[in-house]
A tleap script that builds the chain and sets N, CA, C and O, in Angstrom:
source leaprc.protein.ff14SB
mol = sequence {
  NMET GLY LEU SER THR HIE VAL LEU ASP THR
  MET HIE GLY VAL PRO ALA ALA GLY MET ARG
  VAL ALA LEU TYR THR VAL ASP GLY GLY GLU
  PRO VAL LEU VAL LYS ARG PHE THR LEU ASN
  GLN ASP GLY ARG ASN PRO ASP GLY PRO LEU
  TYR ASP ASP LYS SER LEU ARG THR GLY LEU
  TYR ARG LEU ALA PHE ASP VAL ALA ASP TYR
  PHE ARG SER LYS GLN VAL VAL LEU PRO GLU
  PRO ASN PHE LEU ASN ARG VAL CYS LEU ASP
  PHE GLY VAL ALA HIE ALA ASP GLN HIE TYR
  HIE VAL PRO LEU LEU VAL SER PRO TRP SER
  TYR SER THR TYR ARG GLY CSER
}
set mol.1.N position { 0.956 -0.738 0.096 }
set mol.1.CA position { -0.062 -0.155 0.167 }
set mol.1.C position { 1.057 0.915 0.067 }
set mol.1.O position { 2.234 0.572 -0.043 }
set mol.2.N position { 0.499 2.817 0.124 }
set mol.2.CA position { 1.219 3.533 0.132 }
set mol.2.C position { 0.865 3.955 -1.664 }
set mol.2.O position { 0.082 3.542 -2.520 }
set mol.3.N position { 2.307 5.350 -1.557 }
set mol.3.CA position { 2.222 5.942 -2.547 }
set mol.3.C position { 3.757 5.337 -3.059 }
set mol.3.O position { 4.339 4.543 -2.320 }
set mol.4.N position { 4.231 5.661 -4.060 }
set mol.4.CA position { 5.043 5.328 -4.776 }
set mol.4.C position { 4.739 6.444 -6.173 }
set mol.4.O position { 3.746 7.062 -6.555 }
set mol.5.N position { 6.690 6.262 -6.847 }
set mol.5.CA position { 6.815 6.622 -8.365 }
set mol.5.C position { 7.732 5.448 -8.868 }
set mol.5.O position { 7.816 4.346 -8.326 }
set mol.6.N position { 8.265 5.776 -9.758 }
set mol.6.CA position { 8.935 5.494 -11.139 }
set mol.6.C position { 8.530 5.869 -11.408 }
set mol.6.O position { 7.344 6.162 -11.257 }
set mol.7.N position { 10.383 6.480 -12.888 }
set mol.7.CA position { 10.809 7.043 -13.521 }
set mol.7.C position { 12.008 6.722 -14.823 }
set mol.7.O position { 13.236 6.653 -14.877 }
set mol.8.N position { 10.308 6.507 -16.264 }
set mol.8.CA position { 11.589 5.686 -17.374 }
set mol.8.C position { 11.557 7.205 -18.227 }
set mol.8.O position { 10.724 8.105 -18.332 }
set mol.9.N position { 12.844 6.976 -18.728 }
set mol.9.CA position { 13.723 7.769 -19.357 }
set mol.9.C position { 13.409 7.437 -21.237 }
set mol.9.O position { 14.308 6.880 -21.866 }
set mol.10.N position { 12.424 7.739 -21.779 }
set mol.10.CA position { 11.984 6.973 -23.217 }
set mol.10.C position { 12.735 7.253 -24.312 }
set mol.10.O position { 12.963 6.592 -25.325 }
set mol.11.N position { 13.338 9.111 -23.707 }
set mol.11.CA position { 14.487 8.946 -24.654 }
set mol.11.C position { 15.901 8.048 -24.932 }
set mol.11.O position { 16.608 8.491 -25.837 }
set mol.12.N position { 16.230 7.209 -24.455 }
set mol.12.CA position { 17.510 6.351 -23.802 }
set mol.12.C position { 16.834 5.254 -23.370 }
set mol.12.O position { 17.724 4.407 -23.443 }
set mol.13.N position { 15.730 4.610 -22.913 }
set mol.13.CA position { 15.416 3.658 -22.779 }
set mol.13.C position { 15.313 2.860 -21.630 }
set mol.13.O position { 14.938 1.712 -21.391 }
set mol.14.N position { 15.822 3.946 -20.898 }
set mol.14.CA position { 16.312 3.435 -19.377 }
set mol.14.C position { 15.892 4.377 -18.105 }
set mol.14.O position { 15.793 5.603 -18.083 }
set mol.15.N position { 15.714 3.599 -17.241 }
set mol.15.CA position { 15.452 4.589 -15.902 }
set mol.15.C position { 15.951 5.415 -15.570 }
set mol.15.O position { 17.178 5.408 -15.670 }
set mol.16.N position { 15.160 6.777 -14.896 }
set mol.16.CA position { 15.420 8.020 -15.207 }
set mol.16.C position { 16.736 8.018 -13.791 }
set mol.16.O position { 16.648 8.780 -12.828 }
set mol.17.N position { 17.525 7.311 -13.921 }
set mol.17.CA position { 18.528 7.477 -12.177 }
set mol.17.C position { 19.041 9.093 -12.302 }
set mol.17.O position { 19.493 9.708 -13.267 }
set mol.18.N position { 18.805 9.456 -11.078 }
set mol.18.CA position { 19.310 10.760 -10.878 }
set mol.18.C position { 18.653 12.217 -11.078 }
set mol.18.O position { 19.100 13.337 -10.831 }
set mol.19.N position { 17.537 11.824 -11.568 }
set mol.19.CA position { 16.340 12.919 -11.794 }
set mol.19.C position { 16.027 13.007 -10.608 }
set mol.19.O position { 15.665 12.036 -9.944 }
set mol.20.N position { 16.117 14.144 -10.184 }
set mol.20.CA position { 15.422 15.293 -8.737 }
set mol.20.C position { 13.606 15.509 -9.157 }
set mol.20.O position { 13.042 16.017 -10.126 }
set mol.21.N position { 13.010 14.714 -7.649 }
set mol.21.CA position { 11.829 15.354 -7.768 }
set mol.21.C position { 11.336 15.437 -6.070 }
set mol.21.O position { 11.686 14.884 -5.027 }
set mol.22.N position { 10.433 16.352 -6.432 }
set mol.22.CA position { 9.473 16.934 -5.014 }
set mol.22.C position { 8.373 16.453 -4.789 }
set mol.22.O position { 7.602 16.158 -5.702 }
set mol.23.N position { 8.069 16.268 -3.397 }
set mol.23.CA position { 6.839 15.526 -3.193 }
set mol.23.C position { 6.210 17.004 -2.269 }
set mol.23.O position { 6.784 17.757 -1.482 }
set mol.24.N position { 4.633 16.973 -2.849 }
set mol.24.CA position { 4.024 17.990 -1.819 }
set mol.24.C position { 2.884 17.627 -1.992 }
set mol.24.O position { 2.359 17.138 -2.993 }
set mol.25.N position { 2.142 18.056 -0.203 }
set mol.25.CA position { 0.722 18.108 -0.297 }
set mol.25.C position { -0.092 19.230 -0.981 }
set mol.25.O position { 0.387 20.354 -0.831 }
set mol.26.N position { -0.982 19.163 -1.545 }
set mol.26.CA position { -1.920 20.530 -1.923 }
set mol.26.C position { -3.166 20.903 -1.020 }
set mol.26.O position { -4.322 20.532 -1.221 }
set mol.27.N position { -2.702 21.725 0.037 }
set mol.27.CA position { -3.688 22.259 1.006 }
set mol.27.C position { -4.056 23.839 0.365 }
set mol.27.O position { -3.352 24.707 -0.152 }
set mol.28.N position { -5.007 23.774 0.566 }
set mol.28.CA position { -6.221 24.710 0.155 }
set mol.28.C position { -5.584 25.459 -1.213 }
set mol.28.O position { -5.834 26.658 -1.339 }
set mol.29.N position { -5.036 25.010 -1.905 }
set mol.29.CA position { -4.276 25.043 -3.444 }
set mol.29.C position { -3.221 25.450 -3.245 }
set mol.29.O position { -2.567 25.510 -4.286 }
set mol.30.N position { -2.610 25.835 -2.228 }
set mol.30.CA position { -1.048 25.764 -1.944 }
set mol.30.C position { -0.335 24.207 -1.808 }
set mol.30.O position { -0.641 23.248 -1.099 }
set mol.31.N position { 0.654 24.384 -2.719 }
set mol.31.CA position { 1.787 23.022 -2.089 }
set mol.31.C position { 2.347 23.426 -1.202 }
set mol.31.O position { 2.524 24.588 -0.834 }
set mol.32.N position { 2.843 21.977 -0.569 }
set mol.32.CA position { 3.568 22.220 0.916 }
set mol.32.C position { 5.025 21.090 0.640 }
set mol.32.O position { 4.927 19.873 0.487 }
set mol.33.N position { 6.443 21.963 0.634 }
set mol.33.CA position { 6.438 20.342 0.789 }
set mol.33.C position { 6.913 19.629 1.822 }
set mol.33.O position { 7.154 19.964 2.981 }
set mol.34.N position { 7.061 18.211 1.045 }
set mol.34.CA position { 7.386 17.207 1.904 }
set mol.34.C position { 8.775 16.593 1.721 }
set mol.34.O position { 9.600 17.008 2.535 }
set mol.35.N position { 9.110 15.912 1.046 }
set mol.35.CA position { 10.650 15.953 0.925 }
set mol.35.C position { 10.940 15.769 -0.064 }
set mol.35.O position { 10.271 15.132 -0.878 }
set mol.36.N position { 12.325 16.423 -0.321 }
set mol.36.CA position { 13.008 16.529 -2.329 }
set mol.36.C position { 14.019 15.041 -2.352 }
set mol.36.O position { 14.449 14.597 -1.287 }
set mol.37.N position { 14.297 14.419 -3.562 }
set mol.37.CA position { 14.952 12.795 -3.255 }
set mol.37.C position { 15.209 13.205 -4.922 }
set mol.37.O position { 14.822 13.938 -5.833 }
set mol.38.N position { 16.308 11.981 -4.505 }
set mol.38.CA position { 16.709 11.748 -6.402 }
set mol.38.C position { 16.659 10.863 -6.704 }
set mol.38.O position { 16.744 10.048 -5.785 }
set mol.39.N position { 16.516 10.343 -7.928 }
set mol.39.CA position { 16.274 9.107 -8.309 }
set mol.39.C position { 17.422 7.885 -8.518 }
set mol.39.O position { 18.366 7.999 -9.300 }
set mol.40.N position { 17.161 6.642 -7.641 }
set mol.40.CA position { 18.658 5.570 -7.858 }
set mol.40.C position { 18.621 5.331 -9.211 }
set mol.40.O position { 18.200 6.064 -10.107 }
set mol.41.N position { 19.359 3.650 -9.302 }
set mol.41.CA position { 19.788 3.596 -10.493 }
set mol.41.C position { 18.576 2.638 -11.169 }
set mol.41.O position { 18.800 2.279 -12.325 }
set mol.42.N position { 17.311 2.190 -10.556 }
set mol.42.CA position { 15.690 1.719 -10.801 }
set mol.42.C position { 14.533 2.684 -10.994 }
set mol.42.O position { 13.359 2.346 -11.149 }
set mol.43.N position { 15.255 4.592 -10.950 }
set mol.43.CA position { 14.797 5.237 -11.126 }
set mol.43.C position { 13.614 5.210 -10.526 }
set mol.43.O position { 12.488 5.230 -11.023 }
set mol.44.N position { 14.057 5.151 -9.092 }
set mol.44.CA position { 12.543 5.275 -8.057 }
set mol.44.C position { 13.414 5.869 -6.424 }
set mol.44.O position { 14.508 5.667 -5.897 }
set mol.45.N position { 12.611 6.389 -6.216 }
set mol.45.CA position { 13.276 6.473 -4.646 }
set mol.45.C position { 13.515 5.313 -3.881 }
set mol.45.O position { 12.882 4.277 -3.675 }
set mol.46.N position { 15.086 5.973 -3.355 }
set mol.46.CA position { 16.137 5.195 -2.800 }
set mol.46.C position { 15.706 4.749 -1.237 }
set mol.46.O position { 15.927 3.628 -0.778 }
set mol.47.N position { 14.992 5.938 -0.448 }
set mol.47.CA position { 14.336 5.236 0.410 }
set mol.47.C position { 13.217 4.244 0.517 }
set mol.47.O position { 12.970 3.731 1.608 }
set mol.48.N position { 12.357 3.875 -0.817 }
set mol.48.CA position { 11.535 3.132 -1.079 }
set mol.48.C position { 9.705 3.776 -1.036 }
set mol.48.O position { 9.249 4.227 -2.087 }
set mol.49.N position { 9.329 3.764 -0.501 }
set mol.49.CA position { 7.587 4.241 -0.862 }
set mol.49.C position { 7.842 5.139 -0.552 }
set mol.49.O position { 8.840 5.242 0.161 }
set mol.50.N position { 6.894 6.585 -1.001 }
set mol.50.CA position { 7.148 7.420 -0.486 }
set mol.50.C position { 6.160 8.037 0.738 }
set mol.50.O position { 6.449 9.024 1.413 }
set mol.51.N position { 4.937 7.239 0.870 }
set mol.51.CA position { 4.332 7.129 2.071 }
set mol.51.C position { 4.417 5.816 2.402 }
set mol.51.O position { 4.543 5.136 1.384 }
set mol.52.N position { 4.403 5.265 3.260 }
set mol.52.CA position { 3.531 3.691 3.691 }
set mol.52.C position { 2.308 3.840 3.541 }
set mol.52.O position { 1.698 4.728 2.946 }
set mol.53.N position { 1.794 2.590 4.317 }
set mol.53.CA position { 0.356 2.294 3.834 }
set mol.53.C position { -0.269 3.031 5.164 }
set mol.53.O position { -1.438 3.408 5.239 }
set mol.54.N position { 0.764 3.177 6.250 }
set mol.54.CA position { 0.028 3.617 7.688 }
set mol.54.C position { 0.555 5.645 7.411 }
set mol.54.O position { 0.048 6.349 8.285 }
set mol.55.N position { 1.008 6.058 6.870 }
set mol.55.CA position { 1.487 7.228 6.614 }
set mol.55.C position { 0.318 7.937 5.319 }
set mol.55.O position { 0.064 9.137 5.421 }
set mol.56.N position { -0.115 7.399 4.545 }
set mol.56.CA position { -0.941 8.265 3.353 }
set mol.56.C position { -2.705 8.129 3.793 }
set mol.56.O position { -3.532 7.316 4.206 }
set mol.57.N position { -2.578 9.354 3.427 }
set mol.57.CA position { -3.843 10.696 3.747 }
set mol.57.C position { -4.542 10.673 2.527 }
set mol.57.O position { -3.976 10.954 1.471 }
set mol.58.N position { -5.704 10.367 2.589 }
set mol.58.CA position { -6.518 10.912 1.541 }
set mol.58.C position { -6.470 12.415 1.642 }
set mol.58.O position { -6.437 13.154 2.626 }
set mol.59.N position { -6.476 12.719 0.022 }
set mol.59.CA position { -6.095 14.255 0.107 }
set mol.59.C position { -5.342 14.917 -1.504 }
set mol.59.O position { -5.440 14.032 -2.354 }
set mol.60.N position { -4.846 15.840 -1.917 }
set mol.60.CA position { -4.045 16.255 -3.113 }
set mol.60.C position { -2.663 16.139 -2.716 }
set mol.60.O position { -2.064 16.305 -1.654 }
set mol.61.N position { -2.253 15.720 -4.187 }
set mol.61.CA position { -0.878 16.180 -3.913 }
set mol.61.C position { -0.041 16.074 -5.607 }
set mol.61.O position { -0.372 15.784 -6.757 }
set mol.62.N position { 1.296 16.541 -4.812 }
set mol.62.CA position { 2.118 16.767 -6.254 }
set mol.62.C position { 3.315 16.031 -6.582 }
set mol.62.O position { 3.973 15.705 -5.594 }
set mol.63.N position { 3.701 15.738 -7.526 }
set mol.63.CA position { 5.063 15.397 -7.477 }
set mol.63.C position { 5.441 16.053 -8.933 }
set mol.63.O position { 4.783 16.111 -9.971 }
set mol.64.N position { 7.336 16.734 -8.462 }
set mol.64.CA position { 7.192 17.793 -9.767 }
set mol.64.C position { 8.178 16.545 -9.856 }
set mol.64.O position { 8.453 15.642 -9.066 }
set mol.65.N position { 8.647 16.907 -11.294 }
set mol.65.CA position { 9.892 15.769 -11.759 }
set mol.65.C position { 10.864 17.240 -12.584 }
set mol.65.O position { 10.546 18.082 -13.425 }
set mol.66.N position { 12.255 16.924 -11.733 }
set mol.66.CA position { 13.012 18.127 -12.929 }
set mol.66.C position { 13.380 17.567 -13.604 }
set mol.66.O position { 14.329 16.792 -13.488 }
set mol.67.N position { 12.496 17.870 -14.878 }
set mol.67.CA position { 13.194 16.883 -16.210 }
set mol.67.C position { 14.225 17.441 -17.430 }
set mol.67.O position { 14.788 16.483 -17.959 }
set mol.68.N position { 14.569 18.575 -17.939 }
set mol.68.CA position { 15.353 19.404 -18.187 }
set mol.68.C position { 16.911 19.301 -17.784 }
set mol.68.O position { 17.964 19.179 -18.410 }
set mol.69.N position { 16.445 19.438 -16.091 }
set mol.69.CA position { 18.417 19.336 -15.726 }
set mol.69.C position { 18.104 17.714 -16.105 }
set mol.69.O position { 19.014 17.561 -16.919 }
set mol.70.N position { 17.748 17.033 -16.077 }
set mol.70.CA position { 17.909 15.336 -15.935 }
set mol.70.C position { 18.422 15.503 -17.312 }
set mol.70.O position { 19.652 15.451 -17.280 }
set mol.71.N position { 17.892 15.713 -18.708 }
set mol.71.CA position { 18.289 15.373 -19.769 }
set mol.71.C position { 19.406 16.323 -20.209 }
set mol.71.O position { 20.159 15.876 -21.074 }
set mol.72.N position { 19.676 17.781 -19.675 }
set mol.72.CA position { 20.936 18.583 -19.312 }
set mol.72.C position { 22.268 17.191 -19.385 }
set mol.72.O position { 23.074 16.802 -20.230 }
set mol.73.N position { 21.843 16.757 -17.804 }
set mol.73.CA position { 23.025 15.810 -17.122 }
set mol.73.C position { 23.488 14.764 -18.069 }
set mol.73.O position { 24.656 14.375 -18.045 }
set mol.74.N position { 22.709 14.349 -18.809 }
set mol.74.CA position { 22.622 13.290 -20.145 }
set mol.74.C position { 23.269 13.931 -21.190 }
set mol.74.O position { 23.356 13.216 -22.188 }
set mol.75.N position { 23.825 15.200 -21.316 }
set mol.75.CA position { 24.461 15.679 -22.479 }
set mol.75.C position { 23.559 15.766 -24.088 }
set mol.75.O position { 24.045 15.765 -25.219 }
set mol.76.N position { 21.852 15.851 -23.594 }
set mol.76.CA position { 21.375 16.108 -24.352 }
set mol.76.C position { 21.090 17.797 -24.538 }
set mol.76.O position { 20.789 18.606 -23.661 }
set mol.77.N position { 21.333 18.060 -26.258 }
set mol.77.CA position { 21.296 19.630 -26.166 }
set mol.77.C position { 19.831 19.770 -26.188 }
set mol.77.O position { 18.928 19.138 -26.737 }
set mol.78.N position { 19.887 20.918 -25.330 }
set mol.78.CA position { 17.858 21.140 -25.068 }
set mol.78.C position { 17.505 22.568 -26.018 }
set mol.78.O position { 18.383 22.870 -26.826 }
set mol.79.N position { 16.876 23.019 -25.990 }
set mol.79.CA position { 17.018 24.407 -26.792 }
set mol.79.C position { 16.698 25.468 -25.398 }
set mol.79.O position { 16.329 25.188 -24.258 }
set mol.80.N position { 16.975 26.608 -25.965 }
set mol.80.CA position { 16.355 27.679 -24.264 }
set mol.80.C position { 15.218 28.119 -24.917 }
set mol.80.O position { 15.114 28.386 -26.114 }
set mol.81.N position { 14.267 28.184 -23.951 }
set mol.81.CA position { 13.592 27.726 -23.126 }
set mol.81.C position { 13.749 25.900 -23.757 }
set mol.81.O position { 13.760 25.509 -24.924 }
set mol.82.N position { 13.831 25.268 -22.746 }
set mol.82.CA position { 13.587 23.629 -23.003 }
set mol.82.C position { 12.430 23.881 -23.160 }
set mol.82.O position { 11.888 24.815 -22.569 }
set mol.83.N position { 11.644 22.883 -24.219 }
set mol.83.CA position { 10.126 22.631 -24.076 }
set mol.83.C position { 9.224 22.045 -22.640 }
set mol.83.O position { 8.397 22.700 -22.005 }
set mol.84.N position { 9.694 20.540 -22.355 }
set mol.84.CA position { 9.575 20.949 -20.843 }
set mol.84.C position { 10.814 20.984 -20.052 }
set mol.84.O position { 11.904 20.446 -20.249 }
set mol.85.N position { 10.193 22.091 -18.687 }
set mol.85.CA position { 11.249 22.288 -17.527 }
set mol.85.C position { 11.276 21.284 -16.702 }
set mol.85.O position { 12.220 20.534 -16.453 }
set mol.86.N position { 9.590 21.287 -16.035 }
set mol.86.CA position { 9.418 20.465 -14.589 }
set mol.86.C position { 8.175 20.147 -15.351 }
set mol.86.O position { 7.349 20.739 -16.046 }
set mol.87.N position { 8.455 18.751 -14.834 }
set mol.87.CA position { 7.143 18.143 -15.313 }
set mol.87.C position { 6.242 18.127 -13.910 }
set mol.87.O position { 6.954 17.794 -12.963 }
set mol.88.N position { 4.588 18.453 -13.453 }
set mol.88.CA position { 4.564 18.583 -12.390 }
set mol.88.C position { 3.131 17.633 -12.635 }
set mol.88.O position { 2.373 17.762 -13.596 }
set mol.89.N position { 2.948 16.492 -11.326 }
set mol.89.CA position { 1.752 15.882 -11.754 }
set mol.89.C position { 0.907 16.127 -10.791 }
set mol.89.O position { 1.301 15.702 -9.704 }
set mol.90.N position { -0.379 16.791 -10.771 }
set mol.90.CA position { -1.634 16.950 -9.223 }
set mol.90.C position { -2.187 15.739 -9.610 }
set mol.90.O position { -2.278 15.264 -10.742 }
set mol.91.N position { -2.602 15.226 -8.378 }
set mol.91.CA position { -3.508 13.913 -8.524 }
set mol.91.C position { -3.840 14.004 -6.758 }
set mol.91.O position { -3.243 14.707 -5.943 }
set mol.92.N position { -4.816 13.191 -6.540 }
set mol.92.CA position { -5.931 12.756 -5.878 }
set mol.92.C position { -5.522 11.528 -5.079 }
set mol.92.O position { -4.758 10.803 -5.717 }
set mol.93.N position { -5.859 11.039 -3.702 }
set mol.93.CA position { -6.241 9.706 -3.543 }
set mol.93.C position { -7.206 10.172 -2.376 }
set mol.93.O position { -7.417 10.900 -1.406 }
set mol.94.N position { -7.682 9.040 -3.359 }
set mol.94.CA position { -9.796 9.175 -2.687 }
set mol.94.C position { -9.379 8.300 -1.591 }
set mol.94.O position { -9.707 8.689 -0.471 }
set mol.95.N position { -8.743 7.229 -1.666 }
set mol.95.CA position { -8.588 5.703 -0.981 }
set mol.95.C position { -7.393 5.188 -0.315 }
set mol.95.O position { -6.700 4.291 -0.794 }
set mol.96.N position { -7.088 5.965 1.169 }
set mol.96.CA position { -5.830 5.597 1.494 }
set mol.96.C position { -5.197 4.065 1.887 }
set mol.96.O position { -4.074 3.561 1.888 }
set mol.97.N position { -6.291 3.715 2.151 }
set mol.97.CA position { -6.074 1.767 1.690 }
set mol.97.C position { -5.715 1.516 0.769 }
set mol.97.O position { -5.249 0.377 0.765 }
set mol.98.N position { -5.647 2.160 -0.418 }
set mol.98.CA position { -5.193 1.284 -1.835 }
set mol.98.C position { -3.782 1.635 -1.996 }
set mol.98.O position { -3.322 2.604 -1.392 }
set mol.99.N position { -3.342 1.193 -2.471 }
set mol.99.CA position { -1.844 1.319 -3.492 }
set mol.99.C position { -1.861 2.590 -4.196 }
set mol.99.O position { -2.635 2.313 -5.113 }
set mol.100.N position { -1.546 3.706 -4.360 }
set mol.100.CA position { -0.981 4.433 -5.339 }
set mol.100.C position { -0.059 4.604 -5.665 }
set mol.100.O position { 0.781 5.045 -4.881 }
set mol.101.N position { 0.289 4.312 -7.137 }
set mol.101.CA position { 1.723 4.115 -7.967 }
set mol.101.C position { 1.444 5.378 -9.140 }
set mol.101.O position { 0.453 5.494 -9.860 }
set mol.102.N position { 2.381 6.068 -9.090 }
set mol.102.CA position { 2.753 7.097 -10.474 }
set mol.102.C position { 3.675 7.561 -10.902 }
set mol.102.O position { 4.353 8.540 -10.591 }
set mol.103.N position { 3.730 6.691 -11.814 }
set mol.103.CA position { 4.998 6.245 -13.410 }
set mol.103.C position { 4.958 7.566 -13.980 }
set mol.103.O position { 4.112 8.449 -14.115 }
set mol.104.N position { 6.309 7.371 -14.298 }
set mol.104.CA position { 6.366 8.799 -15.429 }
set mol.104.C position { 7.103 8.360 -16.752 }
set mol.104.O position { 8.205 7.897 -16.456 }
set mol.105.N position { 6.948 8.352 -17.656 }
set mol.105.CA position { 7.154 8.203 -18.709 }
set mol.105.C position { 7.859 9.389 -19.524 }
set mol.105.O position { 7.003 10.124 -20.016 }
set mol.106.N position { 9.178 9.791 -19.811 }
set mol.106.CA position { 9.185 10.877 -20.081 }
set mol.106.C position { 10.311 11.300 -21.033 }
set mol.106.O position { 11.345 11.322 -20.366 }
set mol.107.N position { 10.576 11.674 -22.412 }
set mol.107.CA position { 11.362 12.588 -22.774 }
set mol.107.C position { 11.529 13.849 -22.724 }
set mol.107.O position { 10.833 14.563 -22.002 }
set mol.108.N position { 12.523 14.320 -23.523 }
set mol.108.CA position { 13.077 16.046 -23.601 }
set mol.108.C position { 11.436 16.928 -23.883 }
set mol.108.O position { 11.270 17.858 -23.093 }
set mol.109.N position { 10.350 16.719 -24.841 }
set mol.109.CA position { 9.012 16.704 -25.776 }
set mol.109.C position { 8.211 15.967 -25.041 }
set mol.109.O position { 7.074 16.375 -25.281 }
set mol.110.N position { 8.182 15.398 -24.536 }
set mol.110.CA position { 6.501 14.556 -24.468 }
set mol.110.C position { 6.787 13.691 -22.761 }
set mol.110.O position { 7.824 13.349 -22.193 }
set mol.111.N position { 5.078 13.569 -22.313 }
set mol.111.CA position { 5.409 12.795 -21.223 }
set mol.111.C position { 4.458 12.109 -20.922 }
set mol.111.O position { 3.503 12.832 -21.207 }
set mol.112.N position { 3.886 10.746 -20.344 }
set mol.112.CA position { 2.973 10.184 -20.025 }
set mol.112.C position { 2.888 9.374 -18.452 }
set mol.112.O position { 3.829 8.788 -17.917 }
set mol.113.N position { 1.634 9.511 -17.954 }
set mol.113.CA position { 1.274 8.757 -16.651 }
set mol.113.C position { 0.210 8.311 -16.813 }
set mol.113.O position { -0.722 8.310 -17.617 }
set mol.114.N position { 0.692 7.691 -15.341 }
set mol.114.CA position { -1.233 6.701 -15.165 }
set mol.114.C position { -1.182 6.417 -13.728 }
set mol.114.O position { -0.215 6.867 -13.114 }
set mol.115.N position { -2.130 5.696 -13.046 }
set mol.115.CA position { -1.872 5.440 -11.977 }
set mol.115.C position { -2.270 3.483 -11.837 }
set mol.115.O position { -3.298 2.807 -11.890 }
set mol.116.N position { -0.769 3.198 -11.640 }
set mol.116.CA position { -0.498 2.152 -11.408 }
set mol.116.C position { -0.995 1.401 -10.675 }
set mol.116.O position { -2.012 1.569 -10.002 }
set mol.117.N position { 0.014 0.061 -10.773 }
set mol.117.CA position { -0.295 -0.774 -8.848 }
set mol.117.C position { 1.058 -1.383 -8.473 }
set mol.117.O position { 1.200 -1.952 -7.391 }
savepdb mol mol.pdb
quit
């Protein structure tokens, strides 16, 4: 149960190791930073779930992925300004007793997400 994320770099066909991510709760429309972390070699939070099943609450959340910085670190030549700088995914947790997995598939020009399992 809980909340997790996983990022895949679709340009290179690999996990997005080294991408910086921030997790926020959104209270009254204002995001409140919960934690920042850097993805491990598997493209996941090195500390495991972002929230375990006891800590996850119903409500609104945001994951902010530093996409442009990640691709620049991979020596991808990007225009200024880049098409995607930071990808922010705002999502709701309606059932805190269920697992919410929020994957991101990303390139410098596109992204896709869904509620995974």
